[in-house]
C-alpha positions as CSV (number, residue, x, y, z in Angstrom):
1,M,172.5,138.2,146.2
2,I,171.2,141.6,147.4
3,K,173.8,143.5,145.8
4,Y,173.3,141.4,142.5
5,L,169.4,142.5,142.7
6,R,170.3,145.8,143.4
7,D,172.7,146.4,140.6
8,N,170.8,144.3,137.9
9,F,167.0,144.6,138.8
10,S,166.7,147.9,140.7
11,T,165.3,151.1,138.6
12,K,162.7,153.5,140.0
13,K,159.7,152.4,138.0
14,T,160.0,148.7,138.7
15,N,160.8,149.2,142.2
16,K,157.5,151.6,142.7
17,L,155.5,148.6,141.0
18,L,157.0,145.7,143.2
19,L,156.6,148.0,146.4
20,S,152.9,149.0,145.6
21,L,152.0,145.4,144.6
22,L,153.2,144.1,147.8
23,I,151.8,146.6,149.9
24,V,148.4,145.7,148.4
25,D,149.2,142.0,149.2
26,L,150.0,142.9,152.7
27,V,146.8,144.7,153.2
28,F,144.9,141.7,151.8
29,V,146.9,139.4,154.2
30,I,146.2,141.8,157.2
31,I,142.3,142.0,156.4
32,H,142.3,138.1,156.1
33,I,144.0,137.7,159.5
34,A,141.7,140.1,161.2
35,T,138.4,138.9,159.7
36,C,139.3,135.4,160.9
37,L,140.4,136.5,164.4
38,L,137.2,138.5,164.8
39,Y,135.0,135.4,163.9
40,Y,137.2,133.1,166.3
41,I,136.4,135.5,169.2
42,G,132.8,135.5,168.2
43,K,132.6,139.0,167.2
44,I,131.6,137.9,163.6
45,E,128.5,135.4,163.6
46,N,128.1,134.6,160.1
47,F,131.6,134.1,158.6
48,G,129.9,133.6,155.0
49,D,128.7,137.0,154.9
50,Y,132.5,138.3,154.9
51,N,133.9,135.9,152.2
52,F,134.7,138.7,150.0
53,L,137.7,139.9,152.8
54,V,139.1,136.2,153.1
55,L,142.1,135.2,150.8
56,T,140.8,131.5,150.7
57,Q,137.4,132.4,149.5
58,D,136.2,132.5,145.8
59,E,135.4,135.8,144.4
60,S,137.1,137.7,147.2
61,F,138.7,140.8,146.8
62,A,142.1,139.5,147.0
63,E,141.3,136.7,144.5
64,I,139.9,139.6,141.9
65,F,143.4,141.3,142.6
66,Q,145.2,137.9,141.4
67,F,143.1,138.1,138.4
68,L,144.3,141.5,137.5
69,K,147.9,140.4,138.1
70,Y,147.3,137.6,135.5
71,L,145.7,139.5,133.0
72,S,148.5,142.2,133.3
73,V,151.1,139.5,132.6
74,I,149.2,138.4,129.7
75,I,149.0,141.9,128.2
76,M,153.0,142.6,129.0
77,I,153.7,139.4,127.3
78,G,151.4,140.5,124.2
79,Y,153.5,143.4,124.2
80,L,156.9,141.7,124.2
81,I,155.4,139.4,121.3
82,Y,154.8,142.6,119.3
83,V,157.9,144.5,120.0
84,E,160.4,141.9,119.8
85,K,158.6,139.6,117.1
86,A,159.6,136.7,119.6
87,Y,156.5,134.2,119.0
88,A,158.2,131.9,121.5
89,Y,156.6,134.2,124.3
90,I,153.2,132.6,123.1
91,S,153.9,129.7,125.4
92,W,154.0,132.0,128.4
93,S,150.8,133.6,127.2
94,L,149.1,130.2,127.2
95,L,150.4,129.5,130.7
96,F,149.0,132.5,132.2
97,I,145.6,132.3,130.1
98,F,145.3,128.9,131.7
99,F,146.0,130.2,135.3
100,L,143.4,133.0,134.6
101,L,140.5,130.7,133.4
102,D,141.3,128.0,136.1
103,D,141.2,130.7,138.8
104,S,138.1,132.4,137.6
105,L,136.3,129.5,136.2
106,S,137.3,126.8,138.8
107,L,138.4,124.5,136.0
108,H,140.5,122.2,137.8
109,E,137.8,121.7,140.5
110,N,135.1,121.2,138.2
111,I,137.1,119.0,135.8
112,G,138.3,117.0,138.7
113,E,134.8,116.0,139.9
114,F,134.1,114.9,136.3
115,L,137.2,112.7,136.3
116,V,136.1,111.1,139.6
117,K,132.9,110.1,138.3
118,E,134.2,108.8,135.0
119,F,137.3,107.0,136.2
120,N,136.2,106.1,139.8
121,F,139.1,107.6,141.8
122,K,139.1,106.5,145.2
123,P,140.4,108.5,148.3
124,M,143.9,107.7,149.6
125,F,146.9,108.8,151.6
126,G,144.5,111.2,153.3
127,L,143.6,112.8,150.0
128,R,139.9,113.0,148.5
129,A,139.1,111.3,145.3
130,V,138.4,114.7,143.9
131,D,142.0,115.6,144.7
132,F,143.3,112.9,142.4
133,G,141.0,114.0,139.7
134,E,142.4,117.7,140.0
135,L,145.9,116.5,140.1
136,T,145.2,114.4,136.8
137,F,143.6,117.3,135.0
138,V,146.8,119.7,136.2
139,G,149.2,116.9,134.9
140,I,147.5,116.6,131.5
141,V,147.3,120.5,130.9
142,G,150.8,120.7,132.5
143,L,152.2,118.3,130.0
144,F,150.9,120.4,127.0
145,L,152.0,123.4,128.4
146,L,155.6,121.8,129.2
147,L,155.8,120.5,125.6
148,S,154.8,124.1,124.2
149,F,157.5,125.5,126.2
150,L,159.9,122.8,125.2
151,F,159.4,123.7,121.5
152,A,159.5,127.4,122.4
153,Y,162.6,127.1,124.1
154,L,164.4,125.1,121.3
155,K,163.2,127.9,119.0
156,G,163.6,130.9,121.1
157,T,166.3,133.7,121.6
158,S,168.9,133.2,124.2
159,R,167.0,136.2,125.8
160,F,163.9,134.2,125.7
161,R,165.6,131.1,127.0
162,K,167.1,132.9,130.1
163,G,163.8,134.7,131.0
164,T,162.0,131.1,130.5
165,I,164.7,129.9,133.3
166,D,163.6,132.7,135.5
167,L,160.2,132.1,135.0
168,F,160.3,128.6,135.8
169,I,162.1,129.2,139.1
170,L,159.4,131.8,140.2
171,L,156.6,129.0,138.9
172,S,158.3,126.5,141.1
173,F,157.4,128.7,144.1
174,M,153.8,129.0,142.8
175,I,153.6,125.2,142.5
176,F,155.0,124.9,146.0
177,F,152.3,127.0,147.7
178,G,149.4,126.6,145.2
179,I,149.7,122.6,145.0
180,G,152.0,121.6,147.7
181,F,150.2,123.4,150.6
182,D,146.7,122.7,148.9
183,M,147.4,119.0,149.4
184,L,148.5,119.8,152.8
185,H,145.6,121.9,153.8
186,E,143.5,118.7,152.6
187,I,145.3,116.6,154.9
188,L,145.7,118.6,158.1
189,G,143.0,121.3,157.5
190,E,140.5,119.7,159.9
191,N,141.9,121.5,162.8
192,L,140.7,125.0,162.4
193,K,143.9,126.7,163.8
194,V,146.1,124.5,161.6
195,G,143.8,125.0,158.5
196,F,143.9,128.8,159.1
197,V,148.0,128.8,159.1
198,I,148.2,126.4,156.0
199,G,145.5,128.5,154.3
200,L,147.2,131.7,155.0
201,I,150.5,130.5,153.7
202,E,149.3,129.0,150.6
203,D,147.1,131.7,149.4
204,G,149.4,134.6,150.7
205,G,152.4,133.0,149.3
206,E,150.9,132.6,145.9
207,M,149.9,136.5,146.0
208,V,153.5,137.3,146.5
209,V,154.9,135.0,144.0
210,M,152.4,136.3,141.2
211,T,153.6,140.0,142.4
212,L,157.2,138.6,141.7
213,I,156.3,137.4,138.2
214,V,154.4,140.7,137.3
215,W,157.5,142.6,138.6
216,Y,159.8,140.4,136.6
217,V,158.0,140.5,133.3
218,Y,157.8,144.3,133.7
219,Q,161.4,144.2,134.2
220,L,161.8,142.5,130.7
221,I,159.8,145.4,129.2
222,K,161.7,148.1,130.5
223,S,165.3,146.7,130.3
224,D,167.4,147.3,127.4
225,K,167.5,144.1,125.2
226,K,171.5,144.2,125.6
227,I,171.3,143.8,129.3
228,K,171.9,140.0,130.1
229,S,171.3,139.8,133.7
230,Y,169.0,137.1,135.0
231,L,167.6,135.9,138.3
232,F,169.1,132.5,137.8
233,E,172.7,133.9,137.4
234,I,172.6,134.7,141.0
235,L,173.5,131.1,141.6
236,Y,176.6,131.4,139.4
237,P,179.9,133.2,140.0
238,K,180.0,133.8,136.1
239,K,177.5,134.3,133.6
240,I,176.9,131.4,131.3
241,E,175.9,131.3,127.9
242,I,172.3,129.8,126.7
């Protein structure tokens, strides 16, 4: 696996980008841990005054950094559409525009609360009623985006199809951290220590996955169109035609 990545995804420019983003992610994680630790040992009295240093809080520096990642991916996808005239990539743009709007405007939280009032969801299985409202909204938007991807996949080039498979592999990790650990946080997060660990894994994991997505889309821009190496091909001893 390492040899495959080194042979097919290792260039000076892309490596510098990946390393730089991972270093910034690590700095934010260290600041988050240090801030929480200082609060737990009583060195910080009002935790709310330091929300801008914490991964799990809205409008923190780490969240703004995530917004910049989303924006950079949207711009790079726009570049791909312009250069390759491959309009199937619009489906990718819609996805990351949704991510950016959802995170910056708290769409799933606000609409989730609206759906709870409209449809009278009840708490179950350790989850709040609003969690079911949020999952309903995400499910509806997800279905629309999935249909757009399906249409684009059927009409897109082989390069687009293979890139989309790679993107969905990376997005599965995003869902694992963003939704899976978010639900786990709601169920087990009442304990401060447990909530701290789950919150750190959830938001830290999302940051790293988004860094990998930025790196991957940048790879598509910098690579020669004739190159046929993709992440999912690590799983196969021989490349397959799609």
